[in-house]
N, CA, C and O of each residue as an XYZ file, in Angstrom:
900
protein
N     -76.781    -27.960    -10.717
C     -75.587    -28.518    -10.091
C     -74.350    -28.280    -10.927
O     -73.275    -27.972    -10.413
N     -74.533    -28.436    -12.288
C     -73.390    -28.199    -13.167
C     -72.934    -26.744    -13.092
O     -71.738    -26.454    -13.089
N     -73.928    -25.815    -13.031
C     -73.577    -24.392    -12.935
C     -72.856    -24.091    -11.618
O     -71.895    -23.323    -11.575
N     -73.352    -24.721    -10.541
C     -72.730    -24.503     -9.236
C     -71.308    -25.059     -9.205
O     -70.392    -24.445     -8.656
N     -71.147    -26.256     -9.818
C     -69.812    -26.872     -9.855
C     -68.847    -26.038    -10.671
O     -67.690    -25.849    -10.296
N     -69.353    -25.531    -11.818
C     -68.513    -24.681    -12.668
C     -68.087    -23.418    -11.940
O     -66.931    -23.002    -12.010
N     -69.061    -22.801    -11.223
C     -68.733    -21.589    -10.463
C     -67.730    -21.903     -9.356
O     -66.836    -21.110     -9.058
N     -67.906    -23.103     -8.743
C     -67.000    -23.488     -7.661
C     -65.561    -23.641     -8.164
O     -64.608    -23.175     -7.539
N     -65.433    -24.332     -9.350
C     -64.097    -24.515     -9.924
C     -63.468    -23.175    -10.314
O     -62.276    -22.951    -10.108
N     -64.288    -22.294    -10.878
C     -63.778    -20.973    -11.255
C     -63.306    -20.217    -10.015
O     -62.256    -19.573    -10.017
N     -64.108    -20.314     -8.963
C     -63.757    -19.649     -7.718
C     -62.459    -20.227     -7.147
O     -61.586    -19.489     -6.689
N     -62.347    -21.577     -7.183
C     -61.152    -22.240     -6.662
C     -59.914    -21.867     -7.466
O     -58.850    -21.598     -6.909
N     -60.073    -21.855     -8.796
C     -58.951    -21.463     -9.657
C     -58.543    -20.025     -9.375
O     -57.354    -19.713     -9.318
N     -59.518    -19.159     -9.200
C     -59.227    -17.752     -8.881
C     -58.471    -17.611     -7.583
O     -57.535    -16.819     -7.468
N     -58.903    -18.410     -6.585
C     -58.205    -18.389     -5.305
C     -56.758    -18.846     -5.446
O     -55.837    -18.259     -4.878
N     -56.586    -19.934     -6.238
C     -55.229    -20.448     -6.452
C     -54.352    -19.409     -7.142
O     -53.198    -19.201     -6.766
N     -54.925    -18.751     -8.169
C     -54.182    -17.711     -8.889
C     -53.785    -16.583     -7.945
O     -52.659    -16.088     -7.986
N     -54.736    -16.181     -7.088
C     -54.439    -15.102     -6.139
C     -53.328    -15.501     -5.163
O     -52.450    -14.706     -4.828
N     -53.398    -16.777     -4.714
C     -52.367    -17.258     -3.793
C     -51.000    -17.270     -4.477
O     -49.999    -16.846     -3.900
N     -50.976    -17.771     -5.740
C     -49.719    -17.804     -6.491
C     -49.176    -16.397     -6.694
O     -47.987    -16.142     -6.502
N     -50.066    -15.485     -7.086
C     -49.643    -14.088     -7.278
C     -49.092    -13.522     -5.972
O     -48.084    -12.816     -5.967
N     -49.764    -13.841     -4.864
C     -49.305    -13.364     -3.558
C     -47.931    -13.903     -3.212
O     -47.070    -13.185     -2.704
N     -47.743    -15.201     -3.501
C     -46.430    -15.816     -3.233
C     -45.352    -15.173     -4.086
O     -44.259    -14.880     -3.600
N     -45.663    -14.949     -5.381
C     -44.684    -14.324     -6.280
C     -44.333    -12.917     -5.826
O     -43.172    -12.510     -5.870
N     -45.348    -12.177     -5.389
C     -45.097    -10.815     -4.898
C     -44.228    -10.854     -3.642
O     -43.306    -10.055     -3.478
N     -44.549    -11.812     -2.753
C     -43.760    -11.941     -1.521
C     -42.309    -12.306     -1.830
O     -41.382    -11.777     -1.218
N     -42.124    -13.225     -2.796
C     -40.768    -13.591     -3.199
C     -40.036    -12.415     -3.808
O     -38.847    -12.215     -3.562
N     -40.762    -11.623     -4.618
C     -40.157    -10.456     -5.250
C     -39.721     -9.436     -4.199
O     -38.634     -8.863     -4.273
N     -40.604     -9.228     -3.215
C     -40.276     -8.286     -2.135
C     -39.091     -8.797     -1.330
O     -38.209     -8.029     -0.946
N     -39.080    -10.116     -1.076
C     -37.973    -10.713     -0.329
C     -36.657    -10.566     -1.092
O     -35.629    -10.216     -0.513
N     -36.704    -10.841     -2.407
C     -35.508    -10.680     -3.244
C     -35.046     -9.232     -3.263
O     -33.849     -8.950     -3.221
N     -36.010     -8.314     -3.327
C     -35.666     -6.889     -3.339
C     -34.986     -6.493     -2.031
O     -34.005     -5.750     -2.023
N     -35.524     -7.003     -0.934
C     -34.931     -6.709      0.378
C     -33.525     -7.295      0.497
O     -32.615     -6.651      1.018
N     -33.359     -8.542      0.001
C     -32.050     -9.171      0.048
C     -31.045     -8.411     -0.807
O     -29.898     -8.208     -0.407
N     -31.496     -7.991     -2.003
C     -30.611     -7.213     -2.883
C     -30.243     -5.879     -2.251
O     -29.114     -5.404     -2.371
N     -31.224     -5.285     -1.575
C     -30.964     -4.000     -0.917
C     -29.947     -4.173      0.203
O     -29.060     -3.337      0.377
N     -30.076     -5.269      0.969
C     -29.125     -5.540      2.043
C     -27.731     -5.822      1.480
O     -26.724     -5.327      1.987
N     -27.701     -6.639      0.405
C     -26.413     -6.957     -0.229
C     -25.750     -5.698     -0.762
O     -24.542     -5.507     -0.621
N     -26.566     -4.835     -1.383
C     -26.045     -3.577     -1.930
C     -25.513     -2.685     -0.815
O     -24.466     -2.056     -0.970
N     -26.233     -2.626      0.316
C     -25.790     -1.809      1.454
C     -24.462     -2.319      2.003
O     -23.573     -1.534      2.335
N     -24.336     -3.653      2.095
C     -23.080     -4.253      2.573
C     -21.946     -3.927      1.615
O     -20.843     -3.591      2.045
N     -22.215     -4.024      0.316
C     -21.179     -3.778     -0.687
C     -20.758     -2.309     -0.685
O     -19.577     -1.994     -0.833
N     -21.736     -1.412     -0.517
C     -21.401      0.019     -0.434
C     -20.491      0.280      0.761
O     -19.527      1.040      0.668
N     -20.806     -0.354      1.877
C     -19.979     -0.204      3.081
C     -18.573     -0.734      2.843
O     -17.590     -0.109      3.242
N     -18.478     -1.891      2.189
C     -17.168     -2.482      1.900
C     -16.355     -1.596      0.967
O     -15.162     -1.391      1.186
N     -16.998     -1.071     -0.073
C     -16.293     -0.234     -1.044
C     -15.803      1.047     -0.378
O     -14.679      1.484     -0.623
N     -16.635      1.645      0.458
C     -16.214      2.856      1.180
C     -15.028      2.560      2.099
O     -14.114      3.374      2.227
N     -15.054      1.386      2.735
C     -13.930      0.991      3.590
C     -12.667      0.795      2.763
O     -11.576      1.187      3.174
N     -12.826      0.186      1.597
C     -11.676     -0.011      0.709
C     -11.099      1.323      0.258
O      -9.881      1.502      0.233
N     -11.969      2.257     -0.096
C     -11.502      3.574     -0.548
C     -10.701      4.258      0.555
O      -9.657      4.856      0.292
N     -11.195      4.167      1.794
C     -10.465      4.762      2.926
C      -9.104      4.089      3.108
O      -8.108      4.762      3.374
N      -9.060      2.762      2.964
C      -7.799      2.032      3.104
C      -6.828      2.362      1.974
O      -5.621      2.470      2.194
N      -7.359      2.521      0.768
C      -6.514      2.883     -0.379
C      -5.895      4.260     -0.171
O      -4.724      4.469     -0.488
N      -6.668      5.194      0.354
C      -6.143      6.537      0.642
C      -5.043      6.466      1.701
O      -4.018      7.140      1.593
N      -5.271      5.638      2.726
C      -4.261      5.490      3.782
C      -2.970      4.897      3.217
O      -1.874      5.325      3.578
N      -3.106      3.914      2.332
C      -1.928      3.324      1.681
C      -1.184      4.360      0.851
O       0.046      4.393      0.841
N      -1.940      5.204      0.155
C      -1.322      6.231     -0.689
C      -0.471      7.184      0.146
O       0.652      7.516     -0.234
N      -1.006      7.620      1.281
C      -0.266      8.515      2.175
C       0.997      7.830      2.698
O       2.083      8.410      2.704
N       0.826      6.577      3.139
C       1.956      5.843      3.716
C       3.058      5.632      2.688
O       4.228      5.873      2.988
N       2.712      5.187      1.481
C       3.747      4.839      0.500
C       4.320      6.057     -0.211
O       5.406      5.977     -0.784
N       3.619      7.168     -0.186
C       4.254      8.407     -0.656
C       5.345      8.832      0.318
O       6.361      9.396     -0.086
N       5.132      8.559      1.604
C       6.189      8.845      2.584
C       7.365      7.890      2.396
O       8.514      8.278      2.610
N       7.088      6.626      1.993
C       8.166      5.673      1.694
C       8.956      6.143      0.473
O      10.180      6.020      0.427
N       8.247      6.676     -0.501
C       8.904      7.175     -1.711
C       9.890      8.285     -1.357
O      11.007      8.324     -1.873
N       9.468      9.179     -0.480
C      10.340     10.274     -0.030
C      11.532      9.720      0.753
O      12.656     10.201      0.609
N      11.275      8.702      1.585
C      12.359      8.100      2.373
C      13.417      7.476      1.479
O      14.610      7.701      1.681
N      12.991      6.687      0.485
C      13.948      6.018     -0.392
C      14.747      7.039     -1.202
O      15.941      6.855     -1.437
N      14.090      8.101     -1.622
C      14.786      9.155     -2.359
C      15.854      9.815     -1.487
O      16.967     10.066     -1.949
N      15.518     10.095     -0.237
C      16.481     10.709      0.691
C      17.653      9.771      0.963
O      18.805     10.202      1.018
N      17.350      8.485      1.131
C      18.420      7.536      1.410
C      19.394      7.410      0.240
O      20.605      7.305      0.436
N      18.858      7.420     -0.963
C      19.723      7.391     -2.152
C      20.646      8.598     -2.155
O      21.834      8.481     -2.456
N      20.093      9.760     -1.818
C      20.902     10.979     -1.764
C      21.956     10.907     -0.662
O      23.083     11.372     -0.834
N      21.574     10.318      0.476
C      22.524     10.176      1.588
C      23.720      9.329      1.172
O      24.870      9.707      1.396
N      23.436      8.179      0.564
C      24.523      7.287      0.155
C      25.385      7.934     -0.921
O      26.605      7.774     -0.932
N      24.750      8.653     -1.811
C      25.491      9.343     -2.873
C      26.368     10.438     -2.286
O      27.501     10.628     -2.728
N      25.856     11.158     -1.296
C      26.632     12.226     -0.662
C      27.815     11.670      0.126
O      28.905     12.242      0.111
N      27.591     10.548      0.813
C      28.692      9.919      1.549
C      29.781      9.480      0.564
O      30.972      9.661      0.814
N      29.352      8.905     -0.547
C      30.302      8.449     -1.557
C      31.122      9.633     -2.100
O      32.347      9.555     -2.193
N      30.438     10.718     -2.453
C      31.133     11.900     -2.988
C      32.061     12.499     -1.949
O      33.186     12.897     -2.253
N      31.570     12.558     -0.710
C      32.354     13.149      0.363
C      33.642     12.363      0.586
O      34.720     12.949      0.687
N      33.532     11.045      0.662
C      34.713     10.232      0.923
C      35.640     10.161     -0.291
O      36.853     10.013     -0.139
N      35.076     10.266     -1.486
C      35.901     10.247     -2.706
C      36.775     11.489     -2.800
O      37.892     11.434     -3.316
N      36.257     12.622     -2.294
C      37.001     13.876     -2.403
C      37.645     14.270     -1.078
O      38.129     15.392     -0.932
N      37.653     13.353     -0.114
C      38.120     13.680      1.237
C      39.561     14.171      1.268
O      39.890     15.077      2.034
N      40.424     13.583      0.442
C      41.847     13.934      0.491
C      42.099     15.345      0.012
O      43.123     15.939      0.349
N      41.188     15.889     -0.765
C      41.387     17.223     -1.326
C      40.713     18.322     -0.515
O      40.777     19.493     -0.888
N      40.077     17.963      0.576
C      39.356     18.952      1.370
C      40.074     19.212      2.689
O      40.692     18.307      3.250
N      39.997     20.441      3.185
C      40.560     20.727      4.509
C      39.829     19.919      5.571
O      38.643     19.621      5.428
N      40.531     19.572      6.621
C      39.947     18.735      7.652
C      38.786     19.406      8.379
O      37.951     18.719      8.968
N      38.721     20.734      8.346
C      37.625     21.403      9.038
C      36.519     21.837      8.076
O      35.638     22.608      8.457
N      36.556     21.355      6.843
C      35.526     21.732      5.879
C      34.178     21.154      6.284
O      34.074     19.993      6.679
N      33.157     21.984      6.177
C      31.806     21.514      6.475
C      31.255     20.813      5.238
O      31.294     21.368      4.141
N      30.754     19.623      5.406
C      30.260     18.847      4.277
C      28.774     19.095      4.065
O      28.361     19.577      3.011
N      27.985     18.766      5.061
C      26.542     18.969      4.988
C      26.056     19.376      6.376
O      26.271     18.663      7.356
N      25.409     20.514      6.443
C      24.902     20.950      7.737
C      23.620     20.214      8.109
O      23.322     20.040      9.290
N      22.871     19.788      7.115
C      21.614     19.085      7.367
C      21.718     17.700      6.744
O      21.164     17.439      5.676
N      22.420     16.841      7.413
C      22.725     15.516      6.872
C      21.693     14.515      7.370
O      21.565     14.292      8.574
N      20.961     13.918      6.447
C      19.940     12.945      6.831
C      20.592     11.712      7.469
O      21.731     11.364      7.158
N      19.846     11.064      8.363
C      20.353      9.848      8.993
C      20.503      8.746      7.951
O      19.544      8.440      7.241
N      21.669      8.151      7.847
C      21.839      7.060      6.867
C      21.379      5.718      7.426
O      21.194      5.568      8.634
N      21.201      4.761      6.550
C      20.931      3.375      6.930
C      19.673      3.238      7.785
O      19.703      2.703      8.894
N      18.570      3.738      7.232
C      17.273      3.665      7.915
C      16.513      2.434      7.432
O      16.439      2.170      6.232
N      15.952      1.687      8.375
C      15.102      0.558      8.006
C      13.705      1.081      7.697
O      13.161      1.895      8.443
N      13.132      0.615      6.604
C      11.816      1.094      6.166
C      10.714      0.170      6.663
O      10.836     -1.053      6.591
N       9.642      0.761      7.167
C       8.471     -0.028      7.555
C       7.669     -0.378      6.303
O       7.777      0.281      5.269
N       6.870     -1.423      6.422
C       6.078     -1.869      5.278
C       4.715     -2.323      5.775
O       4.622     -3.205      6.628
N       3.647     -1.714      5.236
C       2.304     -2.023      5.724
C       1.289     -1.613      4.673
O       1.533     -0.698      3.887
N       0.144     -2.296      4.660
C      -0.938     -1.907      3.751
C      -2.277     -2.122      4.434
O      -2.605     -3.241      4.829
N      -3.049     -1.054      4.575
C      -4.397     -1.178      5.142
C      -5.289     -2.020      4.239
O      -6.118     -2.790      4.726
N      -5.123     -1.878      2.932
C      -5.949     -2.635      1.993
C      -5.693     -4.136      2.159
O      -6.633     -4.921      2.280
N      -4.421     -4.525      2.163
C      -4.077     -5.946      2.253
C      -4.513     -6.530      3.593
O      -5.041     -7.641      3.639
N      -4.301     -5.802      4.669
C      -4.603     -6.316      5.996
C      -6.094     -6.327      6.319
O      -6.537     -7.105      7.165
N      -6.873     -5.475      5.655
C      -8.292     -5.348      5.994
C      -9.240     -5.928      4.953
O     -10.456     -5.858      5.132
N      -8.717     -6.500      3.867
C      -9.600     -6.907      2.767
C      -9.603     -8.405      2.503
O      -9.914     -8.838      1.393
N      -9.262     -9.196      3.503
C      -9.167    -10.638      3.280
C     -10.518    -11.271      2.938
O     -10.562    -12.253      2.197
N     -11.620    -10.726      3.464
C     -12.938    -11.295      3.217
C     -13.692    -10.575      2.103
O     -14.808    -10.966      1.761
N     -13.096     -9.531      1.536
C     -13.819     -8.694      0.588
C     -13.978     -9.350     -0.776
O     -14.987     -9.140     -1.450
N     -13.004    -10.133     -1.186
C     -13.048    -10.733     -2.522
C     -14.333    -11.527     -2.741
O     -14.858    -11.554     -3.855
N     -14.841    -12.167     -1.702
C     -16.054    -12.968     -1.837
C     -17.312    -12.102     -1.845
O     -18.357    -12.532     -2.333
N     -17.221    -10.903     -1.315
C     -18.412    -10.060     -1.186
C     -18.518     -8.987     -2.266
O     -19.584     -8.404     -2.462
N     -17.421     -8.725     -2.963
C     -17.458     -7.787     -4.086
C     -17.913     -8.541     -5.332
O     -17.362     -9.591     -5.662
N     -18.909     -8.008     -6.017
C     -19.469     -8.713     -7.177
C     -18.842     -8.291     -8.500
O     -18.979     -8.991     -9.503
N     -18.155     -7.152     -8.508
C     -17.590     -6.641     -9.758
C     -16.247     -7.304    -10.069
O     -15.320     -7.256     -9.260
N     -16.152     -7.922    -11.244
C     -14.930     -8.654    -11.625
C     -13.723     -7.734    -11.806
O     -12.597     -8.118    -11.491
N     -13.957     -6.517    -12.313
C     -12.830     -5.595    -12.529
C     -12.225     -5.142    -11.201
O     -11.017     -4.922    -11.112
N     -13.062     -5.004    -10.169
C     -12.561     -4.658     -8.839
C     -11.734     -5.818     -8.277
O     -10.674     -5.611     -7.687
N     -12.231     -7.030     -8.468
C     -11.494     -8.204     -7.997
C     -10.131     -8.302     -8.673
O      -9.130     -8.600     -8.021
N     -10.092     -8.047     -9.993
C      -8.821     -8.100    -10.711
C      -7.877     -7.002    -10.235
O      -6.675     -7.228    -10.100
N      -8.421     -5.811     -9.981
C      -7.594     -4.711     -9.470
C      -7.020     -5.059     -8.105
O      -5.878     -4.707     -7.807
N      -7.792     -5.742     -7.277
C      -7.304     -6.164     -5.961
C      -6.216     -7.226     -6.094
O      -5.259     -7.240     -5.320
N      -6.367     -8.117     -7.081
C      -5.316     -9.121     -7.324
C      -4.009     -8.447     -7.745
O      -2.935     -8.790     -7.251
N      -4.116     -7.482     -8.664
C      -2.927     -6.736     -9.107
C      -2.282     -5.999     -7.930
O      -1.059     -5.923     -7.816
N      -3.128     -5.465     -7.070
C      -2.651     -4.727     -5.900
C      -1.885     -5.659     -4.969
O      -0.845     -5.288     -4.424
N      -2.402     -6.866     -4.792
C      -1.726     -7.860     -3.952
C      -0.353     -8.214     -4.515
O       0.618     -8.343     -3.770
N      -0.281     -8.370     -5.842
C       1.001     -8.687     -6.477
C       2.002     -7.559     -6.264
O       3.163     -7.807     -5.939
N       1.555     -6.324     -6.447
C       2.446     -5.175     -6.248
C       2.923     -5.100     -4.809
O       4.064     -4.721     -4.546
N       2.050     -5.460     -3.876
C       2.433     -5.427     -2.463
C       3.508     -6.466     -2.169
O       4.418     -6.219     -1.377
N       3.402     -7.631     -2.810
C       4.439     -8.663     -2.647
C       5.776     -8.138     -3.146
O       6.804     -8.343     -2.501
N       5.768     -7.456     -4.301
C       7.002     -6.915     -4.866
C       7.625     -5.865     -3.954
O       8.825     -5.907     -3.681
N       6.808     -4.920     -3.484
C       7.348     -3.848     -2.653
C       7.797     -4.402     -1.301
O       8.793     -3.939     -0.744
N       7.073     -5.388     -0.769
C       7.460     -5.998      0.510
C       8.805     -6.698      0.386
O       9.664     -6.577      1.259
N       8.976     -7.428     -0.704
C      10.244     -8.138     -0.926
C      11.402     -7.157     -1.074
O      12.472     -7.361     -0.502
N      11.185     -6.096     -1.842
C      12.235     -5.087     -2.062
C      12.631     -4.419     -0.747
O      13.816     -4.213     -0.485
N      11.649     -4.083      0.071
C      11.934     -3.423      1.351
C      12.650     -4.372      2.302
O      13.566     -3.961      3.015
N      12.246     -5.625      2.319
C      12.891     -6.589      3.204
C      14.353     -6.801      2.812
O      15.219     -6.919      3.679
N      14.624     -6.847      1.520
C      16.014     -6.995      1.056
C      16.848     -5.796      1.496
O      17.974     -5.953      1.968
N      16.288     -4.603      1.339
C      16.998     -3.382      1.747
C      17.216     -3.366      3.256
O      18.307     -3.040      3.725
N      16.178     -3.717      4.018
C      16.312     -3.727      5.475
C      17.360     -4.735      5.938
O      18.096     -4.478      6.891
N      17.425     -5.875      5.267
C      18.416     -6.887      5.613
C      19.829     -6.367      5.344
O      20.754     -6.623      6.116
N      19.982     -5.637      4.244
C      21.285     -5.042      3.931
C      21.656     -3.987      4.971
O      22.804     -3.907      5.407
N      20.668     -3.180      5.362
C      20.906     -2.138      6.369
C      21.338     -2.765      7.696
O      22.217     -2.241      8.381
N      20.716     -3.885      8.051
C      21.057     -4.542      9.325
C      22.535     -4.933      9.391
O      23.129     -4.947     10.469
N      23.117     -5.247      8.253
C      24.517     -5.664      8.211
C      25.457     -4.518      8.590
O      26.536     -4.745      9.138
N      25.037     -3.292      8.293
C      25.914     -2.135      8.533
C      25.422     -1.264      9.680
O      26.013     -0.225      9.976
N      24.336     -1.688     10.327
C      23.698     -0.843     11.337
C      24.638     -0.493     12.473
O      24.718      0.662     12.889
N      25.351     -1.492     12.975
C      26.241     -1.250     14.112
C      27.376     -0.303     13.765
O      27.816      0.487     14.600
N      27.847     -0.385     12.527
C      28.978      0.458     12.113
C      28.530      1.905     11.944
O      29.132      2.822     12.503
N      27.466      2.098     11.169
C      27.128      3.439     10.715
C      26.146      4.185     11.621
O      26.356      5.360     11.922
N      25.088      3.520     12.053
C      24.111      4.245     12.859
C      24.702      4.697     14.195
O      24.497      5.836     14.614
N      25.429      3.808     14.856
C      26.021      4.163     16.151
C      26.971      5.339     16.003
O      26.951      6.270     16.808
N      27.813      5.291     14.958
C      28.749      6.388     14.744
C      28.014      7.678     14.385
O      28.393      8.765     14.821
N      26.958      7.541     13.585
C      26.198      8.732     13.211
C      25.545      9.354     14.436
O      25.524     10.577     14.574
N      25.013      8.527     15.325
C      24.400      9.046     16.549
C      25.429      9.771     17.414
O      25.115     10.776     18.052
N      26.646      9.262     17.433
C      27.701      9.904     18.224
C      28.015     11.299     17.707
O      28.118     12.252     18.479
N      28.167     11.407     16.389
C      28.639     12.681     15.846
C      27.514     13.690     15.633
O      27.780     14.868     15.394
N      26.253     13.239     15.719
C      25.152     14.173     15.468
C      24.360     14.506     16.722
O      23.356     15.215     16.646
N      24.795     14.004     17.875
C      23.989     14.168     19.080
C      23.945     15.613     19.581
O      23.024     15.981     20.310
N      24.899     16.415     19.211
C      24.906     17.798     19.690
C      24.313     18.775     18.681
O      24.348     19.987     18.891
N      23.763     18.243     17.573
C      23.132     19.073     16.537
C      24.048     20.182     16.031
O      23.597     21.295     15.758
N      25.313     19.875     15.912
C      26.265     20.859     15.407
C      26.590     20.558     13.950
O      26.448     19.416     13.515
N      27.022     21.552     13.192
C      27.469     21.275     11.813
C      28.605     20.263     11.837
O      29.487     20.338     12.693
N      28.589     19.338     10.925
C      29.567     18.253     10.936
C      30.716     18.530      9.989
O      30.524     19.072      8.901
N      31.901     18.155     10.410
C      33.087     18.362      9.591
C      33.528     17.051      8.967
O      33.032     15.978      9.311
N      34.460     17.160      8.052
C      34.983     15.974      7.387
C      35.580     15.006      8.397
O      35.484     13.789      8.235
N      36.187     15.544      9.426
C      36.803     14.699     10.440
C      35.755     13.837     11.142
O      36.022     12.698     11.527
N      34.544     14.411     11.301
C      33.463     13.662     11.934
C      33.119     12.404     11.146
O      32.736     11.384     11.719
N      33.259     12.489      9.834
C      32.857     11.377      8.972
C      34.005     10.427      8.648
O      33.892      9.574      7.767
N      35.089     10.582      9.357
C      36.255      9.751      9.079
C      35.920      8.267      9.202
O      36.417      7.447      8.430
N      35.068      7.925     10.184
C      34.718      6.530     10.403
C      33.995      5.953      9.193
O      34.143      4.769      8.887
N      33.209      6.787      8.498
C      32.541      6.326      7.285
C      33.569      6.055      6.193
O      33.606      4.980      5.595
N      34.385      7.043      5.958
C      35.305      6.984      4.823
C      36.355      5.884      4.973
O      36.890      5.396      3.978
N      36.650      5.494      6.214
C      37.663      4.466      6.431
C      37.082      3.058      6.500
O      37.809      2.091      6.726
N      35.770      2.946      6.305
C      35.135      1.629      6.327
C      35.608      0.808      5.135
O      35.595      1.279      3.998
N      36.022     -0.415      5.407
C      36.494     -1.280      4.336
C      35.363     -1.592      3.354
O      34.244     -1.917      3.752
N      35.682     -1.484      2.066
C      34.732     -1.768      0.993
C      33.495     -0.860      1.047
O      32.386     -1.270      0.703
N      33.719      0.392      1.492
C      32.615      1.341      1.602
C      31.909      1.550      0.260
O      30.680      1.585      0.201
N      32.682      1.688     -0.804
C      32.089      1.930     -2.118
C      31.141      0.796     -2.506
O      30.062      1.036     -3.048
N      31.557     -0.442     -2.222
C      30.703     -1.587     -2.544
C      29.421     -1.575     -1.735
O      28.345     -1.844     -2.267
N      29.533     -1.259     -0.433
C      28.349     -1.190      0.415
C      27.372     -0.129     -0.091
O      26.170     -0.368     -0.208
N      27.916      1.035     -0.384
C      27.061      2.137     -0.831
C      26.392      1.811     -2.169
O      25.235      2.165     -2.394
N      27.119      1.145     -3.036
C      26.546      0.760     -4.329
C      25.381     -0.203     -4.134
O      24.344     -0.075     -4.785
N      25.559     -1.167     -3.234
C      24.482     -2.127     -2.945
C      23.272     -1.407     -2.361
O      22.135     -1.656     -2.761
N      23.530     -0.511     -1.412
C      22.437      0.194     -0.746
C      21.708      1.150     -1.691
O      20.483      1.259     -1.651
N      22.463      1.835     -2.533
C      21.818      2.721     -3.511
C      20.958      1.910     -4.465
O      19.845      2.311     -4.807
N      21.491      0.746     -4.902
C      20.736     -0.096     -5.825
C      19.470     -0.649     -5.202
O      18.416     -0.655     -5.837
N      19.564     -1.119     -3.952
C      18.385     -1.686     -3.300
C      17.342     -0.617     -3.003
O      16.142     -0.874     -3.099
N      17.796      0.582     -2.640
C      16.849      1.668     -2.409
C      16.217      2.154     -3.710
O      15.052      2.551     -3.732
N      16.990      2.121     -4.791
C      16.431      2.484     -6.092
C      15.358      1.474     -6.497
O      14.331      1.848     -7.064
N      15.597      0.199     -6.205
C      14.598     -0.827     -6.484
C      13.339     -0.590     -5.652
O      12.222     -0.712     -6.155
N      13.528     -0.248     -4.373
C      12.388      0.082     -3.512
C      11.619      1.277     -4.061
O      10.388      1.295     -4.059
N      12.358      2.267     -4.527
C      11.728      3.467     -5.086
C      10.876      3.096     -6.305
O       9.737      3.546     -6.428
N      11.431      2.273     -7.206
C      10.713      1.869     -8.420
C       9.483      1.031     -8.083
O       8.414      1.225     -8.663
N       9.641      0.099     -7.144
C       8.504     -0.741     -6.751
C       7.424      0.087     -6.055
O       6.236     -0.201     -6.195
N       7.828      1.104     -5.313
C       6.858      1.985     -4.658
C       6.089      2.795     -5.691
O       4.878      2.979     -5.565
N       6.788      3.279     -6.711
C       6.102      3.993     -7.796
C       5.073      3.091     -8.463
O       3.952      3.515     -8.746
N       5.461      1.853     -8.711
C       4.530      0.894     -9.321
C       3.327      0.657     -8.417
O       2.184      0.638     -8.872
N       3.606      0.478     -7.130
C       2.537      0.230     -6.168
C       1.566      1.407     -6.117
O       0.354      1.209     -6.036
N       2.089      2.619     -6.164
C       1.241      3.803     -6.117
C       0.405      3.950     -7.391
O      -0.709      4.471     -7.335
N       0.925      3.501     -8.537
C       0.120      3.501     -9.762
C      -1.056      2.547     -9.635
O      -2.179      2.874    -10.018
N      -0.786      1.351     -9.088
C      -1.871      0.397     -8.851
C      -2.847      0.942     -7.820
O      -4.050      0.689     -7.893
N      -2.323      1.686     -6.865
C      -3.166      2.324     -5.858
C      -4.120      3.320     -6.519
O      -5.312      3.339     -6.210
N      -3.597      4.143     -7.423
C      -4.430      5.122     -8.141
C      -5.497      4.421     -8.979
O      -6.654      4.841     -8.995
N      -5.107      3.352     -9.674
C      -6.055      2.619    -10.514
C      -7.157      1.981     -9.675
O      -8.330      2.018    -10.049
N      -6.780      1.399     -8.545
C      -7.764      0.776     -7.672
C      -8.730      1.813     -7.117
O      -9.937      1.576     -7.061
N      -8.200      2.965     -6.706
C      -9.067      4.014     -6.160
C     -10.044      4.525     -7.215
O     -11.210      4.777     -6.912
N      -9.573      4.679     -8.453
C     -10.438      5.134     -9.543
C     -11.557      4.133     -9.805
O     -12.717      4.518     -9.951
N     -11.208      2.843     -9.866
C     -12.211      1.800    -10.103
C     -13.227      1.748     -8.968
O     -14.424      1.585     -9.204
N     -12.748      1.886     -7.742
C     -13.641      1.838     -6.585
C     -14.617      3.013     -6.584
O     -15.803      2.837     -6.305
N     -14.118      4.209     -6.896
C     -14.989      5.385     -6.942
C     -16.028      5.268     -8.053
O     -17.191      5.618     -7.853
N     -15.618      4.781     -9.217
C     -16.559      4.592    -10.313
C     -17.614      3.538     -9.967
O     -18.797      3.693    -10.270
N     -17.151      2.465     -9.324
C     -18.082      1.398     -8.947
C     -19.062      1.885     -7.881
O     -20.243      1.539     -7.913
N     -18.571      2.684     -6.943
C     -19.432      3.210     -5.886
C     -20.536      4.081     -6.477
O     -21.670      4.056     -5.998
N     -20.212      4.848     -7.511
C     -21.205      5.699     -8.152
C     -22.317      4.899     -8.838
O     -23.425      5.399     -9.031
N     -22.005      3.643     -9.205
C     -22.990      2.798     -9.871
C     -23.896      2.057     -8.894
O     -24.989      1.620     -9.255
N     -23.428      1.920     -7.651
C     -24.193      1.152     -6.669
C     -25.437      1.925     -6.184
O     -26.192      1.420     -5.354
C-alpha cells in the first residue's frame, strides 16, 4: 500500500508539473502572439508616420519657396517705388512679377494624423521627437497666421489692383504700379511684410530640420522592429 501510495503521489506530482508546464507554454505563446500583434501595429503606425513626414516635407518646402518669393516681391516693389522718379514712365520694371500679398496655407499630416500615436509608440526618443515637432508646428503656425493677418489688411488695396494690371499678361510699366507707389506709408507696410515673411521663412527652416530628424529616427526605429 505504501508503494502504491508513493507511486500515486509521484504520478500526481508529475501530472501537476505537466499541467503547469503546459500553462506556462500557453502563456508564453499568448505573450508571443500579443507581442507580434503589438509589433505589427507599431510597424504600421511608423510607416504611416514616415509617409506623413514626407508629405509635410514636400508641403513646407513649397512654403519655403513661397516666403522667399514674397520677400523678393516686397523688396522689388520697394526698390521700384524708391527709384520711380528717376525712371521713364514707360520703363519696364519686371516682366515676370510674382503676385504680392499672398496668404499662406498651413497644414501638417503628422500633426493631424498622429493624435493617438503617442500612446502606441513605445520608443521614448520617437515620442520626444514628436513633441519637438509639435512645438515647431506651433511656431510656424503662429508665424504664418501673423503674416496672413497682415496681408488681410492690405489685400483690398494691392491684390485687386494687381489683378487689374496683370489680367492681360502683358509686360508691366512703371505707370501700372503707380497705385503701389502712391500708397500711404508703403515703406512701413513693406518692412512689416518682409519681416513677417522672413520670420515665416526661418520658422519653416526650423520645422524642416525637425522634420528631417523625425524621419531619420523613424527610419532607424523601423529597422529595429
